[in-house]
C-alpha positions in Angstrom: 0.0 0.0 0.0 2.9 2.4 0.7 3.9 2.3 -3.0 0.5 3.4 -4.1 0.3 6.0 -1.3 3.6 7.6 -2.4 2.4 7.8 -6.0 -1.0 9.2 -4.9 0.5 11.9 -2.8 2.9 12.9 -5.6 0.2 13.3 -8.2 -1.9 16.4 -7.7 -3.6 17.9 -10.8 -4.6 21.5 -11.4 -7.0 21.3 -14.3 -4.6 18.9 -16.1 -4.8 15.2 -16.7 -2.7 13.6 -13.9 -1.2 10.4 -15.2 -0.7 8.6 -11.9 1.2 5.7 -13.4 3.5 7.7 -15.6 7.1 6.6 -15.1 6.0 4.1 -12.4 6.2 0.4 -12.5 4.9 -0.5 -9.0 6.2 -4.0 -8.8 4.4 -5.6 -11.7 4.3 -9.3 -11.0 7.4 -11.0 -12.5 6.6 -13.3 -15.4 10.0 -15.0 -15.3 11.1 -17.9 -17.4 10.9 -21.4 -16.1 14.2 -23.1 -15.4 12.7 -26.4 -16.5 13.5 -27.9 -19.9 11.5 -27.2 -22.9 8.2 -29.1 -22.9 8.5 -29.8 -19.2 5.3 -30.8 -17.5 6.2 -28.7 -14.4 6.6 -25.6 -16.6 3.2 -26.2 -18.2 1.6 -26.6 -14.8 3.2 -23.4 -13.5 2.0 -21.5 -16.6 -1.5 -22.8 -16.0 -1.5 -21.8 -12.4 -0.2 -18.3 -12.9 -3.0 -15.7 -12.5 -3.9 -13.8 -15.6 -2.1 -10.5 -15.8 -4.1 -7.3 -15.2 -3.9 -4.5 -17.8 -3.5 -1.8 -15.1 -0.2 0.1 -15.6 0.6 0.0 -11.9 0.1 -2.9 -9.5 0.5 -3.3 -5.7 2.8 -6.2 -4.9 1.6 -7.7 -2.8 -2.0 -6.3 -2.8 -2.9 -4.9 0.6 -6.2 -4.8 2.5 -8.2 -1.8 1.3 -8.7 0.9 4.0 -12.4 0.7 4.9 -14.6 3.8 5.2 -18.3 4.7 5.6 -19.9 7.7 3.9 -23.3 8.7 2.6 -24.3 8.8 -1.0 -26.2 11.7 -2.6 -29.5 10.1 -1.6 -28.4 9.9 2.1 -27.9 6.2 2.0 -25.0 4.8 4.2 -22.3 3.2 2.0 -19.4 1.2 3.3 -16.5 0.1 1.1 -16.4 -3.4 2.7 -20.1 -3.9 1.7 -18.9 -4.8 -1.8 -16.8 -7.8 -1.0 -17.1 -10.3 -3.9 -17.1 -7.5 -6.4 -14.4 -5.6 -8.2 -14.5 -2.0 -6.8 -13.3 1.0 -8.8 -12.6 3.9 -6.4 -12.1 7.4 -7.6 -12.1 10.9 -6.2 -13.9 13.7 -8.2 -16.1 16.7 -8.0 -19.2 17.2 -10.1 -18.4 20.7 -11.6 -14.9 19.8 -12.6 -14.2 21.2 -16.1 -12.0 18.4 -17.5 -10.4 15.5 -15.7 -13.4 14.3 -13.6 -15.7 14.1 -16.6 -13.0 12.2 -18.5 -12.7 9.7 -15.7 -16.5 9.1 -15.5 -16.9 9.0 -19.3 -14.2 6.3 -19.5 -15.8 4.4 -16.7 -19.1 4.5 -18.5 -17.5 3.2 -21.7 -15.8 0.4 -19.7 -19.2 -0.6 -18.2 -20.7 -0.7 -21.7 -17.9 -3.0 -22.9 -18.5 -5.3 -19.9 -22.2 -5.7 -20.7 -24.9 -7.0 -18.4 -24.0 -9.0 -15.3 -20.6 -7.4 -14.7 -19.5 -7.9 -11.1 -18.3 -4.4 -10.3 -19.1 -1.4 -8.1 -17.9 2.1 -8.9 -17.5 4.4 -6.0 -16.8 8.1 -6.4 -15.8 10.1 -3.3 -16.3 13.9 -3.4 -13.3 16.2 -3.1 -15.5 19.3 -2.8 -17.6 19.2 0.3 -19.3 22.5 -0.3 -19.8 22.3 -4.0 -21.1 18.7 -4.4 -24.7 18.6 -3.1 -27.5 16.1 -3.6 -29.0 18.2 -6.3 -25.8 18.8 -8.3 -24.7 15.2 -7.9 -28.1 13.9 -9.2 -27.7 16.2 -12.3 -24.1 15.0 -12.8 -25.0 11.3 -12.7 -27.9 11.8 -15.1 -25.8 13.8 -17.5 -23.2 11.1 -17.6 -25.7 8.2 -17.7 -24.3 6.9 -14.4 -27.5 7.0 -12.3 -27.7 3.7 -10.5 -24.3 2.7 -11.9 -22.0 4.7 -9.7 -22.3 5.5 -6.0 -21.3 9.2 -5.5 -20.4 9.7 -1.9 -20.6 13.2 -0.4 -20.3 14.8 3.1 -18.7 17.5 5.1 -14.9 18.2 5.1 -14.8 16.5 8.6 -16.2 13.3 7.2 -14.4 13.3 3.8 -10.9 14.5 4.8 -10.0 11.2 6.7 -10.9 9.2 3.6 -8.8 11.5 1.4 -5.9 11.0 3.8 -6.3 7.3 4.1 -6.2 6.9 0.3 -3.4 9.3 -0.4 -5.5 12.0 -2.0 -4.4 15.6 -1.9 -7.1 18.2 -2.2 -6.8 22.0 -2.4 -8.8 24.8 -3.9 -7.2 26.6 -6.9 -6.1 30.1 -5.9 -7.0 31.3 -9.4 -10.5 30.0 -9.4 -12.2 29.2 -6.1 -14.8 27.0 -7.9 -12.1 24.7 -9.1 -10.4 22.1 -6.9 -6.9 20.7 -7.4 -6.8 17.0 -6.5 -5.1 13.7 -7.1 -6.8 12.1 -10.1 -6.7 8.3 -10.5 -8.8 5.2 -10.1 -8.0 2.4 -7.6 -8.8 -1.2 -8.5 -9.9 -3.2 -5.5 -10.3 -7.0 -5.6 -13.3 -9.0 -4.6 -11.4 -10.1 -1.5 -11.1 -6.4 -0.5 -7.4 -5.8 -1.4 -6.0 -2.7 -3.1 -4.5 -4.2 -6.2 -4.3 -1.8 -9.1 -3.9 1.9 -9.9 -5.2 3.5 -13.1 -4.2 7.0 -14.3 -7.0 9.6 -15.0 -6.7 9.0 -18.8 -6.9 5.2 -18.5 -8.2 3.2 -21.5 -11.7 1.8 -20.9 -10.4 -1.5 -22.4 -8.1 -1.9 -19.4 -11.0 -1.7 -17.0 -13.2 -4.0 -19.1 -10.3 -6.6 -19.1 -9.4 -6.3 -15.4 -12.9 -6.2 -13.7 -13.5 -10.0 -14.0 -10.0 -10.7 -12.8 -10.3 -8.3 -9.9 -13.7 -9.7 -8.9 -12.2 -13.2 -8.7 -9.2 -12.3 -6.6 
């Protein structure tokens, strides 16, 4: 988890796409070549047993237990991260009036869900980074505009309730001095496995195909 935290804290965007994984290879699982001879049964068995590789550019090795939290969604419903065990969880941090990066993240998540089709075993969680600007009314409009109503839990709250979650997940948040309505924040998506472990990190401009490929694998881990 420390590797991902170091990356998260180092990546703060101010209206620009923050590529969280740029220049980082956070311990991608070694493929390695078998020392057994060609055609060896043990080599074949090892290859068969090796878990399928995720497409995420950055991986936690080994995956660490995801830091749990409980917040309220835009409808006032209590949502706890650990409620979604057995599913892949995609966790991101956004605000609903962001002019560029946040809409990009959500649009790409929408495309990934479309590629997965019906029956995908995934839950998307978005945690607000703007306690005063993200309201039940604005979040409802945002979800509708991006066709994510019922497909993404958008969690809001006061700074007192949100700040501990930001800190636990290595997210830096600060208002832009040039424009008080804009919020500078770390921009990425965490991939959490079905067993509740932080496993992958996707940059803000991730490819939807990465998510579509990785969701079934994360859900099964």
